[in-house]
C-alpha positions in Angstrom: 171.3 122.8 190.7 174.2 120.8 192.0 173.8 117.6 193.9 175.8 114.5 194.8 174.8 110.9 193.3 176.4 107.7 193.7 178.3 108.2 190.6 179.5 111.7 191.6 178.5 115.2 191.3 175.8 116.3 188.9 175.3 120.0 187.8 171.8 120.7 186.2 171.1 123.6 184.2 168.0 124.5 181.9 168.5 125.0 178.2 166.8 125.0 174.8 168.2 121.6 173.6 166.2 118.5 174.4 168.4 115.7 175.6 166.2 112.7 177.0 162.8 112.2 178.3 164.6 110.6 181.3 167.0 113.3 182.3 165.2 113.9 185.6 166.4 110.3 186.4 169.7 111.2 187.5 168.3 113.2 190.5 165.9 110.5 191.5 168.5 107.9 193.3 170.1 110.8 195.0 166.8 111.8 196.4 165.8 108.4 197.2 169.2 108.1 199.2 168.6 111.0 201.3 165.2 109.7 202.4 166.9 106.3 203.4 163.5 104.5 202.7 165.1 102.0 200.5 167.5 101.1 203.2 164.7 100.6 205.6 162.7 98.4 203.0 165.7 96.4 202.1 166.5 95.4 205.8 163.0 94.4 206.4 162.5 92.4 203.0 160.9 89.0 204.0 163.2 87.2 201.4 167.0 86.6 202.2 169.0 86.3 199.0 172.1 84.4 199.5 173.1 83.1 195.9 176.3 84.4 194.3 174.3 86.1 191.5 171.4 87.2 193.8 170.7 90.8 193.4 170.8 92.8 196.5 167.2 93.8 197.7 168.4 97.5 197.8 169.3 97.4 194.1 165.9 95.8 193.1 164.1 98.6 195.0 166.5 101.4 193.7 165.5 100.4 190.1 161.8 99.5 190.8 161.1 103.0 192.2 162.2 104.8 189.1 160.4 102.4 186.8 157.2 103.6 188.4 158.2 107.1 187.9 158.7 107.1 184.3 155.4 105.4 184.0 156.6 101.7 183.6 153.8 99.4 183.8 155.2 96.1 183.0 158.1 94.3 184.2 159.8 94.6 180.9 160.1 98.2 181.6 162.1 97.4 184.5 164.6 95.5 182.2 165.3 98.6 180.3 166.7 100.3 183.7 168.0 96.8 185.1 170.3 96.3 182.3 171.7 99.6 181.6 175.3 100.1 182.7 174.7 104.0 182.8 171.6 103.7 184.9 173.4 101.4 187.4 176.3 103.8 187.6 174.0 106.9 188.4 171.9 104.8 190.8 175.0 103.2 192.7 173.9 99.6 192.0 175.3 96.6 190.4 173.9 95.6 187.3 170.8 93.2 188.4 171.0 89.9 186.8 168.0 89.1 184.3 165.3 86.8 185.4 166.5 84.2 182.8 170.2 84.0 184.4 169.3 81.7 187.3 
C-alpha cells in the first residue's frame, strides 16, 4: 500500500519482523487530512491563539486524535507524541510547545 503523508510518500508492506506498536500512526495523519475534519474544527475553535509560541489549533488536534487511537488516557500520553520530532514530521505539524514553556 502506498500513500502520501505531510512528510512525503510512504509504502507499507507486511512482514514477519515487528518494528513498533505505533507503526499504523504513519497512516493516521494522512487519513485525517483527507477527511478535512481537523481543518473544520481548527477554524471553529472558540479560543484564538495569538502568542509567538502558541501552538496552532490544527497542530493540537492533529496530535490529540492519534493519542486517543493509541489508547492515551492521560495528558502525559499526549506529551509523548507532542515532543517527538519524528511524529511532528509525519503529522506535518510543528513541535507543540510544552505546557510549562509559557
